[in-house]
C-alpha positions as CSV (number, residue, x, y, z in Angstrom):
1,M,-5.7,14.1,-9.5
2,T,-4.4,12.9,-12.9
3,V,-2.8,10.0,-13.5
4,R,-0.4,9.6,-17.3
5,Y,1.5,6.8,-18.4
6,N,3.2,8.4,-20.9
7,R,6.6,7.3,-19.7
8,L,5.5,3.9,-19.7
9,W,4.5,3.9,-23.5
10,K,7.6,5.8,-23.9
11,K,9.9,2.8,-22.6
12,L,7.5,0.0,-25.0
13,I,9.0,2.0,-27.7
14,D,12.5,2.3,-26.5
15,N,12.9,-1.6,-25.8
16,N,11.0,-2.0,-29.2
17,M,8.0,-3.5,-27.4
18,K,4.3,-3.6,-28.5
19,K,1.4,-3.7,-26.0
20,T,0.4,-7.4,-26.5
21,D,4.4,-7.6,-25.2
22,L,3.4,-6.3,-22.4
23,I,0.4,-8.5,-22.2
24,R,1.8,-11.4,-22.2
25,T,5.3,-10.9,-20.3
26,C,3.4,-9.2,-17.3
27,N,0.4,-11.4,-17.3
28,L,-1.8,-8.6,-17.9
29,S,-5.4,-8.5,-19.0
30,S,-6.1,-6.3,-22.4
31,N,-8.6,-4.4,-19.6
32,V,-5.6,-3.1,-17.9
33,I,-3.9,-1.9,-21.1
34,A,-7.1,-0.3,-22.0
35,R,-7.3,1.4,-18.7
36,L,-3.8,2.3,-19.5
37,G,-4.3,3.5,-22.7
38,K,-7.0,5.8,-21.0
39,N,-5.2,7.3,-18.3
40,E,-7.2,5.6,-16.1
41,Y,-6.1,4.3,-12.6
42,V,-5.3,0.6,-12.2
43,S,-3.8,-1.3,-9.0
44,M,-1.0,-1.8,-7.6
45,E,-0.3,-4.7,-8.3
46,T,-0.2,-3.7,-12.2
47,I,2.2,-1.0,-11.4
48,E,4.3,-3.6,-10.0
49,K,4.5,-6.1,-12.3
50,I,5.6,-3.5,-14.6
51,C,7.8,-2.2,-12.5
52,Q,9.3,-5.6,-11.6
53,Y,9.9,-6.4,-15.6
54,F,11.3,-3.4,-16.5
55,K,13.4,-3.1,-13.2
56,C,12.5,0.5,-12.6
57,N,10.8,2.7,-10.3
58,I,7.0,4.0,-10.4
59,E,7.8,7.3,-11.6
60,D,9.7,5.6,-14.6
61,I,6.3,4.7,-16.1
62,M,3.9,6.9,-14.8
63,E,3.4,11.0,-13.4
64,V,0.8,12.1,-11.0
65,E,-0.4,15.6,-11.6
66,L,-2.2,17.4,-8.7
67,E,-5.5,19.5,-9.8
68,K,-4.9,23.5,-9.4
69,D,-6.8,25.2,-6.9
70,E,-8.7,27.8,-8.4
C-alpha cells in the first residue's frame, strides 16, 4: 500500500502556506513534516489535527493506493 500526501501540499499552496506554518498552526514536529514529505505513514492524530485545521476530510489531504496483485 502506498500513501501520498500530494493533496496536502497542494492545499498548502492554495492557502499560501509554508510547511513551517503547518508546523506552527497544527502543533506538529519537524519530524512529522519530514515523514509526510517522504510519503511515509504518520499517526491518525496527526491527520486529525491537519483535517481539523483545514476543516476537510482525510481524502482531501492524502490518498492511499493499494498494491496491484501480479
